[in-house]
PyMOL Python script that loads the backbone (N, CA, C, O; Angstrom):
from pymol import cmd

cmd.read_pdbstr("""\
ATOM      1  N   MET A   1     206.985  56.999 -61.311  1.00  0.00           N
ATOM      2  CA  MET A   1     206.431  58.500 -61.878  1.00  0.00           C
ATOM      3  C   MET A   1     207.112  59.438 -62.765  1.00  0.00           C
ATOM      4  O   MET A   1     208.340  59.532 -62.775  1.00  0.00           O
ATOM      5  N   HIS A   2     206.528  59.970 -63.334  1.00  0.00           N
ATOM      6  CA  HIS A   2     207.994  60.733 -64.520  1.00  0.00           C
ATOM      7  C   HIS A   2     207.407  62.361 -63.903  1.00  0.00           C
ATOM      8  O   HIS A   2     206.189  62.490 -63.787  1.00  0.00           O
ATOM      9  N   GLN A   3     207.994  63.123 -63.663  1.00  0.00           N
ATOM     10  CA  GLN A   3     207.547  64.719 -63.294  1.00  0.00           C
ATOM     11  C   GLN A   3     207.886  65.711 -65.348  1.00  0.00           C
ATOM     12  O   GLN A   3     208.820  66.149 -66.021  1.00  0.00           O
ATOM     13  N   LEU A   4     206.647  65.568 -65.411  1.00  0.00           N
ATOM     14  CA  LEU A   4     206.383  66.125 -67.280  1.00  0.00           C
ATOM     15  C   LEU A   4     206.885  67.966 -66.612  1.00  0.00           C
ATOM     16  O   LEU A   4     207.105  68.209 -65.426  1.00  0.00           O
ATOM     17  N   PRO A   5     206.956  69.035 -67.794  1.00  0.00           N
ATOM     18  CA  PRO A   5     206.930  70.120 -67.157  1.00  0.00           C
ATOM     19  C   PRO A   5     206.394  70.646 -66.264  1.00  0.00           C
ATOM     20  O   PRO A   5     205.646  69.873 -65.665  1.00  0.00           O
ATOM     21  N   SER A   6     206.430  71.932 -65.757  1.00  0.00           N
ATOM     22  CA  SER A   6     205.477  72.770 -64.605  1.00  0.00           C
ATOM     23  C   SER A   6     205.848  74.085 -64.698  1.00  0.00           C
ATOM     24  O   SER A   6     206.782  74.359 -65.452  1.00  0.00           O
ATOM     25  N   GLY A   7     205.336  74.897 -64.120  1.00  0.00           N
ATOM     26  CA  GLY A   7     205.245  76.254 -64.604  1.00  0.00           C
ATOM     27  C   GLY A   7     204.177  77.352 -63.768  1.00  0.00           C
ATOM     28  O   GLY A   7     203.767  76.901 -62.698  1.00  0.00           O
ATOM     29  N   PRO A   8     203.801  78.410 -64.051  1.00  0.00           N
ATOM     30  CA  PRO A   8     202.513  79.698 -63.294  1.00  0.00           C
ATOM     31  C   PRO A   8     201.830  79.153 -64.339  1.00  0.00           C
ATOM     32  O   PRO A   8     201.984  78.682 -65.466  1.00  0.00           O
ATOM     33  N   VAL A   9     200.704  79.504 -63.196  1.00  0.00           N
ATOM     34  CA  VAL A   9     199.118  79.810 -64.028  1.00  0.00           C
ATOM     35  C   VAL A   9     198.916  80.872 -64.512  1.00  0.00           C
ATOM     36  O   VAL A   9     198.370  80.997 -65.608  1.00  0.00           O
ATOM     37  N   SER A  10     199.414  82.086 -63.615  1.00  0.00           N
ATOM     38  CA  SER A  10     199.222  83.390 -64.300  1.00  0.00           C
ATOM     39  C   SER A  10     200.487  83.903 -63.990  1.00  0.00           C
ATOM     40  O   SER A  10     200.504  84.125 -62.779  1.00  0.00           O
ATOM     41  N   PRO A  11     201.608  84.211 -64.539  1.00  0.00           N
ATOM     42  CA  PRO A  11     202.600  84.496 -64.429  1.00  0.00           C
ATOM     43  C   PRO A  11     201.879  86.012 -64.044  1.00  0.00           C
ATOM     44  O   PRO A  11     200.757  86.412 -64.354  1.00  0.00           O
ATOM     45  N   GLY A  12     202.971  86.710 -63.240  1.00  0.00           N
ATOM     46  CA  GLY A  12     203.257  87.816 -62.579  1.00  0.00           C
ATOM     47  C   GLY A  12     201.925  88.279 -62.156  1.00  0.00           C
ATOM     48  O   GLY A  12     201.813  89.489 -61.964  1.00  0.00           O
ATOM     49  N   ILE A  13     200.783  87.443 -61.958  1.00  0.00           N
ATOM     50  CA  ILE A  13     199.827  87.491 -60.912  1.00  0.00           C
ATOM     51  C   ILE A  13     199.651  86.992 -59.930  1.00  0.00           C
ATOM     52  O   ILE A  13     199.036  87.614 -59.064  1.00  0.00           O
ATOM     53  N   THR A  14     200.167  85.547 -59.657  1.00  0.00           N
ATOM     54  CA  THR A  14     200.427  84.817 -58.617  1.00  0.00           C
ATOM     55  C   THR A  14     201.435  84.342 -58.868  1.00  0.00           C
ATOM     56  O   THR A  14     202.137  84.487 -59.868  1.00  0.00           O
ATOM     57  N   SER A  15     201.688  83.300 -57.331  1.00  0.00           N
ATOM     58  CA  SER A  15     202.809  82.531 -57.634  1.00  0.00           C
ATOM     59  C   SER A  15     202.518  81.341 -57.574  1.00  0.00           C
ATOM     60  O   SER A  15     203.393  80.589 -57.145  1.00  0.00           O
ATOM     61  N   GLU A  16     201.251  80.784 -57.963  1.00  0.00           N
ATOM     62  CA  GLU A  16     201.037  79.350 -58.573  1.00  0.00           C
ATOM     63  C   GLU A  16     201.564  78.634 -59.655  1.00  0.00           C
ATOM     64  O   GLU A  16     201.967  79.135 -60.704  1.00  0.00           O
ATOM     65  N   GLU A  17     201.547  77.506 -59.381  1.00  0.00           N
ATOM     66  CA  GLU A  17     202.340  76.481 -60.282  1.00  0.00           C
ATOM     67  C   GLU A  17     201.463  75.497 -60.671  1.00  0.00           C
ATOM     68  O   GLU A  17     200.566  75.188 -59.888  1.00  0.00           O
ATOM     69  N   VAL A  18     201.572  74.845 -61.932  1.00  0.00           N
ATOM     70  CA  VAL A  18     200.895  73.951 -61.928  1.00  0.00           C
ATOM     71  C   VAL A  18     201.770  73.003 -62.541  1.00  0.00           C
ATOM     72  O   VAL A  18     202.481  73.338 -63.488  1.00  0.00           O
ATOM     73  N   SER A  19     201.773  71.596 -61.974  1.00  0.00           N
ATOM     74  CA  SER A  19     203.176  70.660 -62.220  1.00  0.00           C
ATOM     75  C   SER A  19     201.782  69.104 -63.005  1.00  0.00           C
ATOM     76  O   SER A  19     200.758  68.605 -62.538  1.00  0.00           O
ATOM     77  N   PHE A  20     202.559  68.896 -64.310  1.00  0.00           N
ATOM     78  CA  PHE A  20     201.981  67.670 -64.817  1.00  0.00           C
ATOM     79  C   PHE A  20     202.988  66.323 -64.302  1.00  0.00           C
ATOM     80  O   PHE A  20     204.154  66.435 -63.923  1.00  0.00           O
ATOM     81  N   PHE A  21     202.201  65.041 -64.401  1.00  0.00           N
ATOM     82  CA  PHE A  21     202.925  63.705 -64.463  1.00  0.00           C
ATOM     83  C   PHE A  21     202.847  62.743 -64.946  1.00  0.00           C
ATOM     84  O   PHE A  21     201.687  62.465 -65.249  1.00  0.00           O
ATOM     85  N   HIS A  22     203.529  62.058 -65.183  1.00  0.00           N
ATOM     86  CA  HIS A  22     202.965  60.749 -65.902  1.00  0.00           C
ATOM     87  C   HIS A  22     203.584  59.704 -64.960  1.00  0.00           C
ATOM     88  O   HIS A  22     204.766  59.578 -64.642  1.00  0.00           O
ATOM     89  N   ALA A  23     202.075  58.689 -64.435  1.00  0.00           N
ATOM     90  CA  ALA A  23     202.320  57.352 -63.901  1.00  0.00           C
ATOM     91  C   ALA A  23     201.930  56.486 -64.640  1.00  0.00           C
ATOM     92  O   ALA A  23     201.088  56.511 -65.538  1.00  0.00           O
ATOM     93  N   THR A  24     202.772  55.433 -64.119  1.00  0.00           N
ATOM     94  CA  THR A  24     202.060  54.191 -64.556  1.00  0.00           C
ATOM     95  C   THR A  24     202.323  53.070 -63.104  1.00  0.00           C
ATOM     96  O   THR A  24     203.172  53.133 -62.215  1.00  0.00           O
ATOM     97  N   GLY A  25     201.367  52.221 -63.304  1.00  0.00           N
ATOM     98  CA  GLY A  25     201.482  51.044 -62.508  1.00  0.00           C
ATOM     99  C   GLY A  25     200.303  51.205 -61.162  1.00  0.00           C
ATOM    100  O   GLY A  25     200.165  50.587 -60.106  1.00  0.00           O
ATOM    101  N   LEU A  26     199.527  52.412 -61.834  1.00  0.00           N
ATOM    102  CA  LEU A  26     198.299  52.742 -60.889  1.00  0.00           C
ATOM    103  C   LEU A  26     197.323  51.910 -60.826  1.00  0.00           C
ATOM    104  O   LEU A  26     197.344  51.117 -61.767  1.00  0.00           O
ATOM    105  N   ARG A  27     196.402  51.750 -60.039  1.00  0.00           N
ATOM    106  CA  ARG A  27     195.368  50.895 -59.705  1.00  0.00           C
ATOM    107  C   ARG A  27     194.011  51.684 -59.067  1.00  0.00           C
ATOM    108  O   ARG A  27     194.173  52.438 -58.107  1.00  0.00           O
ATOM    109  N   LYS A  28     192.807  51.497 -59.586  1.00  0.00           N
ATOM    110  CA  LYS A  28     191.846  52.841 -58.937  1.00  0.00           C
ATOM    111  C   LYS A  28     191.805  51.909 -57.686  1.00  0.00           C
ATOM    112  O   LYS A  28     192.217  50.749 -57.704  1.00  0.00           O
ATOM    113  N   VAL A  29     191.220  52.584 -56.507  1.00  0.00           N
ATOM    114  CA  VAL A  29     190.925  52.183 -55.255  1.00  0.00           C
ATOM    115  C   VAL A  29     189.562  53.036 -54.816  1.00  0.00           C
ATOM    116  O   VAL A  29     189.438  52.814 -53.612  1.00  0.00           O
ATOM    117  N   GLY A  30     188.906  53.570 -55.082  1.00  0.00           N
ATOM    118  CA  GLY A  30     187.739  53.844 -54.811  1.00  0.00           C
ATOM    119  C   GLY A  30     187.018  54.433 -56.235  1.00  0.00           C
ATOM    120  O   GLY A  30     187.390  54.174 -57.380  1.00  0.00           O
ATOM    121  N   GLU A  31     185.903  55.284 -55.841  1.00  0.00           N
ATOM    122  CA  GLU A  31     185.075  56.111 -56.653  1.00  0.00           C
ATOM    123  C   GLU A  31     185.448  57.293 -57.047  1.00  0.00           C
ATOM    124  O   GLU A  31     184.923  57.802 -58.038  1.00  0.00           O
ATOM    125  N   GLY A  32     186.356  57.886 -56.382  1.00  0.00           N
ATOM    126  CA  GLY A  32     186.572  59.580 -56.342  1.00  0.00           C
ATOM    127  C   GLY A  32     185.465  60.358 -56.008  1.00  0.00           C
ATOM    128  O   GLY A  32     184.603  60.092 -55.171  1.00  0.00           O
ATOM    129  N   GLY A  33     185.573  61.577 -56.896  1.00  0.00           N
ATOM    130  CA  GLY A  33     184.432  62.612 -56.725  1.00  0.00           C
ATOM    131  C   GLY A  33     184.581  63.682 -55.188  1.00  0.00           C
ATOM    132  O   GLY A  33     183.853  64.634 -54.909  1.00  0.00           O
ATOM    133  N   GLY A  34     185.706  63.169 -54.413  1.00  0.00           N
ATOM    134  CA  GLY A  34     185.814  64.381 -53.709  1.00  0.00           C
ATOM    135  C   GLY A  34     185.148  64.278 -52.512  1.00  0.00           C
ATOM    136  O   GLY A  34     184.937  63.087 -52.286  1.00  0.00           O
ATOM    137  N   THR A  35     184.593  65.201 -51.383  1.00  0.00           N
ATOM    138  CA  THR A  35     184.072  64.979 -50.338  1.00  0.00           C
ATOM    139  C   THR A  35     182.480  65.187 -50.548  1.00  0.00           C
ATOM    140  O   THR A  35     182.101  65.239 -51.718  1.00  0.00           O
ATOM    141  N   VAL A  36     181.594  65.299 -49.604  1.00  0.00           N
ATOM    142  CA  VAL A  36     180.287  65.083 -50.169  1.00  0.00           C
ATOM    143  C   VAL A  36     179.765  66.589 -50.439  1.00  0.00           C
ATOM    144  O   VAL A  36     178.949  66.950 -51.287  1.00  0.00           O
ATOM    145  N   ASP A  37     180.494  67.409 -49.433  1.00  0.00           N
ATOM    146  CA  ASP A  37     180.205  69.080 -50.256  1.00  0.00           C
ATOM    147  C   ASP A  37     181.097  69.257 -51.499  1.00  0.00           C
ATOM    148  O   ASP A  37     181.547  70.381 -51.723  1.00  0.00           O
ATOM    149  N   GLU A  38     181.349  68.372 -52.214  1.00  0.00           N
ATOM    150  CA  GLU A  38     181.583  68.977 -53.172  1.00  0.00           C
ATOM    151  C   GLU A  38     180.835  68.099 -54.405  1.00  0.00           C
ATOM    152  O   GLU A  38     180.283  67.000 -54.343  1.00  0.00           O
ATOM    153  N   ASP A  39     181.011  68.916 -55.430  1.00  0.00           N
ATOM    154  CA  ASP A  39     180.204  68.214 -56.466  1.00  0.00           C
ATOM    155  C   ASP A  39     181.083  68.194 -57.835  1.00  0.00           C
ATOM    156  O   ASP A  39     181.148  68.984 -58.777  1.00  0.00           O
ATOM    157  N   ILE A  40     181.818  66.798 -57.513  1.00  0.00           N
ATOM    158  CA  ILE A  40     183.210  66.544 -58.542  1.00  0.00           C
ATOM    159  C   ILE A  40     182.311  65.093 -59.253  1.00  0.00           C
ATOM    160  O   ILE A  40     181.668  64.237 -58.647  1.00  0.00           O
ATOM    161  N   THR A  41     182.606  65.252 -60.951  1.00  0.00           N
ATOM    162  CA  THR A  41     182.030  64.056 -61.574  1.00  0.00           C
ATOM    163  C   THR A  41     183.442  63.558 -61.894  1.00  0.00           C
ATOM    164  O   THR A  41     184.315  64.345 -62.259  1.00  0.00           O
ATOM    165  N   VAL A  42     183.681  62.116 -61.742  1.00  0.00           N
ATOM    166  CA  VAL A  42     185.497  61.388 -62.076  1.00  0.00           C
ATOM    167  C   VAL A  42     184.549  60.800 -63.354  1.00  0.00           C
ATOM    168  O   VAL A  42     183.430  60.289 -63.354  1.00  0.00           O
ATOM    169  N   HIS A  43     185.487  61.100 -64.419  1.00  0.00           N
ATOM    170  CA  HIS A  43     185.208  60.740 -65.745  1.00  0.00           C
ATOM    171  C   HIS A  43     187.122  59.905 -66.520  1.00  0.00           C
ATOM    172  O   HIS A  43     188.237  60.425 -66.533  1.00  0.00           O
ATOM    173  N   VAL A  44     186.720  58.709 -66.956  1.00  0.00           N
ATOM    174  CA  VAL A  44     187.861  57.776 -66.932  1.00  0.00           C
ATOM    175  C   VAL A  44     187.340  57.814 -68.488  1.00  0.00           C
ATOM    176  O   VAL A  44     186.201  57.536 -68.864  1.00  0.00           O
ATOM    177  N   ILE A  45     188.795  58.355 -69.560  1.00  0.00           N
ATOM    178  CA  ILE A  45     188.612  58.523 -71.017  1.00  0.00           C
ATOM    179  C   ILE A  45     189.854  57.639 -71.271  1.00  0.00           C
ATOM    180  O   ILE A  45     190.808  57.860 -70.525  1.00  0.00           O
ATOM    181  N   PRO A  46     189.991  56.692 -72.188  1.00  0.00           N
ATOM    182  CA  PRO A  46     190.892  55.907 -72.707  1.00  0.00           C
ATOM    183  C   PRO A  46     191.760  57.147 -73.572  1.00  0.00           C
ATOM    184  O   PRO A  46     191.150  57.803 -74.416  1.00  0.00           O
ATOM    185  N   LEU A  47     192.931  57.361 -73.350  1.00  0.00           N
ATOM    186  CA  LEU A  47     193.924  58.283 -73.792  1.00  0.00           C
ATOM    187  C   LEU A  47     193.786  58.285 -75.439  1.00  0.00           C
ATOM    188  O   LEU A  47     194.270  59.319 -75.899  1.00  0.00           O
ATOM    189  N   ASN A  48     193.292  57.463 -76.373  1.00  0.00           N
ATOM    190  CA  ASN A  48     193.118  57.571 -77.749  1.00  0.00           C
ATOM    191  C   ASN A  48     191.636  58.296 -78.124  1.00  0.00           C
ATOM    192  O   ASN A  48     191.100  58.627 -79.182  1.00  0.00           O
ATOM    193  N   GLU A  49     191.269  58.364 -76.739  1.00  0.00           N
ATOM    194  CA  GLU A  49     189.488  58.943 -76.963  1.00  0.00           C
ATOM    195  C   GLU A  49     189.750  60.152 -76.231  1.00  0.00           C
ATOM    196  O   GLU A  49     188.859  60.290 -75.393  1.00  0.00           O
ATOM    197  N   VAL A  50     190.475  60.959 -76.192  1.00  0.00           N
ATOM    198  CA  VAL A  50     190.043  61.619 -74.954  1.00  0.00           C
ATOM    199  C   VAL A  50     190.115  63.112 -75.743  1.00  0.00           C
ATOM    200  O   VAL A  50     189.452  63.995 -75.199  1.00  0.00           O
ATOM    201  N   GLU A  51     190.841  63.483 -76.952  1.00  0.00           N
ATOM    202  CA  GLU A  51     191.020  64.228 -77.700  1.00  0.00           C
ATOM    203  C   GLU A  51     188.999  64.646 -78.136  1.00  0.00           C
ATOM    204  O   GLU A  51     188.146  65.484 -77.845  1.00  0.00           O
ATOM    205  N   GLN A  52     189.118  63.687 -78.779  1.00  0.00           N
ATOM    206  CA  GLN A  52     187.073  63.317 -79.322  1.00  0.00           C
ATOM    207  C   GLN A  52     186.662  63.737 -78.195  1.00  0.00           C
ATOM    208  O   GLN A  52     185.892  64.685 -78.349  1.00  0.00           O
ATOM    209  N   TRP A  53     186.819  63.472 -77.178  1.00  0.00           N
ATOM    210  CA  TRP A  53     185.955  63.742 -76.136  1.00  0.00           C
ATOM    211  C   TRP A  53     186.026  64.871 -75.524  1.00  0.00           C
ATOM    212  O   TRP A  53     184.928  65.038 -74.994  1.00  0.00           O
ATOM    213  N   THR A  54     186.949  66.052 -75.220  1.00  0.00           N
ATOM    214  CA  THR A  54     186.835  66.883 -74.963  1.00  0.00           C
ATOM    215  C   THR A  54     186.061  67.722 -75.881  1.00  0.00           C
ATOM    216  O   THR A  54     185.112  68.367 -75.434  1.00  0.00           O
ATOM    217  N   LYS A  55     186.383  67.778 -77.157  1.00  0.00           N
ATOM    218  CA  LYS A  55     185.763  68.473 -78.316  1.00  0.00           C
ATOM    219  C   LYS A  55     183.961  68.433 -77.904  1.00  0.00           C
ATOM    220  O   LYS A  55     183.267  69.262 -77.316  1.00  0.00           O
ATOM    221  N   GLU A  56     183.700  67.398 -78.368  1.00  0.00           N
ATOM    222  CA  GLU A  56     182.396  67.014 -77.914  1.00  0.00           C
ATOM    223  C   GLU A  56     182.182  67.981 -76.917  1.00  0.00           C
ATOM    224  O   GLU A  56     181.553  69.018 -77.122  1.00  0.00           O
ATOM    225  N   ARG A  57     182.801  67.599 -75.607  1.00  0.00           N
ATOM    226  CA  ARG A  57     182.029  68.435 -74.595  1.00  0.00           C
ATOM    227  C   ARG A  57     181.988  69.708 -74.591  1.00  0.00           C
ATOM    228  O   ARG A  57     180.991  70.334 -74.230  1.00  0.00           O
ATOM    229  N   SER A  58     183.281  70.347 -75.071  1.00  0.00           N
ATOM    230  CA  SER A  58     183.097  71.921 -75.619  1.00  0.00           C
ATOM    231  C   SER A  58     182.091  72.478 -76.617  1.00  0.00           C
ATOM    232  O   SER A  58     181.674  73.636 -76.633  1.00  0.00           O
ATOM    233  N   PHE A  59     181.774  71.534 -77.411  1.00  0.00           N
ATOM    234  CA  PHE A  59     180.625  71.504 -78.758  1.00  0.00           C
ATOM    235  C   PHE A  59     179.145  71.767 -77.459  1.00  0.00           C
ATOM    236  O   PHE A  59     178.296  72.641 -77.631  1.00  0.00           O
ATOM    237  N   THR A  60     179.146  70.967 -76.445  1.00  0.00           N
ATOM    238  CA  THR A  60     177.874  70.963 -75.830  1.00  0.00           C
ATOM    239  C   THR A  60     177.783  72.260 -74.586  1.00  0.00           C
ATOM    240  O   THR A  60     176.870  72.318 -73.762  1.00  0.00           O
ATOM    241  N   GLY A  61     179.068  73.368 -74.676  1.00  0.00           N
ATOM    242  CA  GLY A  61     178.959  74.518 -73.628  1.00  0.00           C
ATOM    243  C   GLY A  61     179.924  73.857 -72.883  1.00  0.00           C
ATOM    244  O   GLY A  61     180.977  74.443 -73.130  1.00  0.00           O
ATOM    245  N   ALA A  62     180.118  73.012 -72.157  1.00  0.00           N
ATOM    246  CA  ALA A  62     181.072  72.402 -70.978  1.00  0.00           C
ATOM    247  C   ALA A  62     182.552  73.855 -71.418  1.00  0.00           C
ATOM    248  O   ALA A  62     183.119  74.283 -72.423  1.00  0.00           O
ATOM    249  N   LYS A  63     182.562  74.038 -70.303  1.00  0.00           N
ATOM    250  CA  LYS A  63     184.047  74.679 -70.288  1.00  0.00           C
ATOM    251  C   LYS A  63     185.142  73.648 -70.092  1.00  0.00           C
ATOM    252  O   LYS A  63     185.091  72.903 -69.114  1.00  0.00           O
ATOM    253  N   VAL A  64     186.395  73.547 -71.211  1.00  0.00           N
ATOM    254  CA  VAL A  64     187.489  72.475 -70.773  1.00  0.00           C
ATOM    255  C   VAL A  64     188.696  73.341 -70.272  1.00  0.00           C
ATOM    256  O   VAL A  64     189.067  74.281 -70.975  1.00  0.00           O
ATOM    257  N   ASP A  65     189.317  73.067 -69.097  1.00  0.00           N
ATOM    258  CA  ASP A  65     190.726  74.111 -68.618  1.00  0.00           C
ATOM    259  C   ASP A  65     191.417  73.982 -69.894  1.00  0.00           C
ATOM    260  O   ASP A  65     191.607  72.895 -70.438  1.00  0.00           O
ATOM    261  N   LEU A  66     191.738  74.950 -70.300  1.00  0.00           N
ATOM    262  CA  LEU A  66     193.058  74.422 -71.446  1.00  0.00           C
ATOM    263  C   LEU A  66     194.395  73.637 -70.709  1.00  0.00           C
ATOM    264  O   LEU A  66     194.935  72.800 -71.432  1.00  0.00           O
ATOM    265  N   LYS A  67     194.938  73.810 -69.446  1.00  0.00           N
ATOM    266  CA  LYS A  67     194.941  73.180 -68.196  1.00  0.00           C
ATOM    267  C   LYS A  67     195.418  71.558 -69.108  1.00  0.00           C
ATOM    268  O   LYS A  67     196.528  71.128 -69.422  1.00  0.00           O
ATOM    269  N   VAL A  68     194.010  70.983 -69.316  1.00  0.00           N
ATOM    270  CA  VAL A  68     193.915  69.663 -69.650  1.00  0.00           C
ATOM    271  C   VAL A  68     194.395  69.216 -71.013  1.00  0.00           C
ATOM    272  O   VAL A  68     194.718  68.052 -71.254  1.00  0.00           O
ATOM    273  N   PHE A  69     194.430  70.396 -72.062  1.00  0.00           N
ATOM    274  CA  PHE A  69     194.616  70.314 -73.337  1.00  0.00           C
ATOM    275  C   PHE A  69     196.199  70.360 -73.415  1.00  0.00           C
ATOM    276  O   PHE A  69     196.837  69.875 -74.349  1.00  0.00           O
ATOM    277  N   ALA A  70     196.806  71.063 -72.219  1.00  0.00           N
ATOM    278  CA  ALA A  70     198.428  71.455 -72.483  1.00  0.00           C
ATOM    279  C   ALA A  70     198.754  69.722 -71.895  1.00  0.00           C
ATOM    280  O   ALA A  70     199.368  68.961 -72.642  1.00  0.00           O
ATOM    281  N   GLY A  71     198.318  69.292 -70.646  1.00  0.00           N
ATOM    282  CA  GLY A  71     198.663  68.116 -69.903  1.00  0.00           C
ATOM    283  C   GLY A  71     198.343  66.544 -70.689  1.00  0.00           C
ATOM    284  O   GLY A  71     198.782  65.434 -70.387  1.00  0.00           O
ATOM    285  N   LEU A  72     197.216  67.037 -72.025  1.00  0.00           N
ATOM    286  CA  LEU A  72     197.076  65.725 -72.837  1.00  0.00           C
ATOM    287  C   LEU A  72     198.393  66.122 -73.748  1.00  0.00           C
ATOM    288  O   LEU A  72     199.000  65.052 -73.794  1.00  0.00           O
ATOM    289  N   TYR A  73     198.856  66.702 -74.199  1.00  0.00           N
ATOM    290  CA  TYR A  73     199.928  67.131 -74.948  1.00  0.00           C
ATOM    291  C   TYR A  73     201.575  66.564 -74.788  1.00  0.00           C
ATOM    292  O   TYR A  73     202.438  66.102 -75.534  1.00  0.00           O
ATOM    293  N   PHE A  74     201.425  66.909 -73.323  1.00  0.00           N
ATOM    294  CA  PHE A  74     202.542  66.481 -72.391  1.00  0.00           C
ATOM    295  C   PHE A  74     202.420  64.391 -72.485  1.00  0.00           C
ATOM    296  O   PHE A  74     203.152  63.572 -73.040  1.00  0.00           O
ATOM    297  N   ALA A  75     201.532  64.280 -71.905  1.00  0.00           N
ATOM    298  CA  ALA A  75     201.324  62.627 -72.107  1.00  0.00           C
ATOM    299  C   ALA A  75     201.112  62.156 -73.177  1.00  0.00           C
ATOM    300  O   ALA A  75     201.071  60.928 -73.093  1.00  0.00           O
ATOM    301  N   GLN A  76     200.949  62.527 -74.189  1.00  0.00           N
ATOM    302  CA  GLN A  76     201.240  62.050 -75.509  1.00  0.00           C
ATOM    303  C   GLN A  76     202.310  61.953 -76.309  1.00  0.00           C
ATOM    304  O   GLN A  76     202.529  61.084 -77.153  1.00  0.00           O
ATOM    305  N   ASN A  77     203.377  63.443 -75.836  1.00  0.00           N
ATOM    306  CA  ASN A  77     204.619  63.129 -76.054  1.00  0.00           C
ATOM    307  C   ASN A  77     205.586  61.975 -75.233  1.00  0.00           C
ATOM    308  O   ASN A  77     206.567  61.367 -75.663  1.00  0.00           O
ATOM    309  N   ARG A  78     205.134  61.928 -74.301  1.00  0.00           N
ATOM    310  CA  ARG A  78     205.716  61.156 -73.328  1.00  0.00           C
ATOM    311  C   ARG A  78     205.559  59.359 -73.803  1.00  0.00           C
ATOM    312  O   ARG A  78     206.494  58.596 -74.047  1.00  0.00           O
ATOM    313  N   LEU A  79     204.341  59.100 -73.822  1.00  0.00           N
ATOM    314  CA  LEU A  79     203.940  57.944 -74.343  1.00  0.00           C
ATOM    315  C   LEU A  79     204.612  57.707 -75.845  1.00  0.00           C
ATOM    316  O   LEU A  79     204.699  56.528 -76.190  1.00  0.00           O
ATOM    317  N   SER A  80     205.030  58.583 -76.647  1.00  0.00           N
ATOM    318  CA  SER A  80     205.444  58.331 -77.892  1.00  0.00           C
ATOM    319  C   SER A  80     206.932  58.238 -78.000  1.00  0.00           C
ATOM    320  O   SER A  80     207.617  57.971 -78.987  1.00  0.00           O
ATOM    321  N   LEU A  81     207.364  58.579 -76.491  1.00  0.00           N
ATOM    322  CA  LEU A  81     209.321  58.669 -76.385  1.00  0.00           C
ATOM    323  C   LEU A  81     209.300  56.834 -76.535  1.00  0.00           C
ATOM    324  O   LEU A  81     210.356  56.202 -76.534  1.00  0.00           O
TER     325      LEU A  81
END
""", "prot")
cmd.dss("prot")
cmd.show_as("cartoon", "prot")
cmd.util.cbc("prot")
cmd.orient("prot")
């Protein structure tokens, strides 16, 4: 696992930070989705399709966190090394 850039989510407002990682050699061990009291849907999208997928989701009114796009940027740059 390699750490990619990390930084503050809301500089000057909170000390919360987000970190991006690139991990390889992983395997799925469960369906995911959180606990029974959470409403989480797991989407598995191939990296070469995720940009189009997020655009389509945005066009349907879904809110896509900007951190998703930042993470994709770093992932794509890491894979191009």
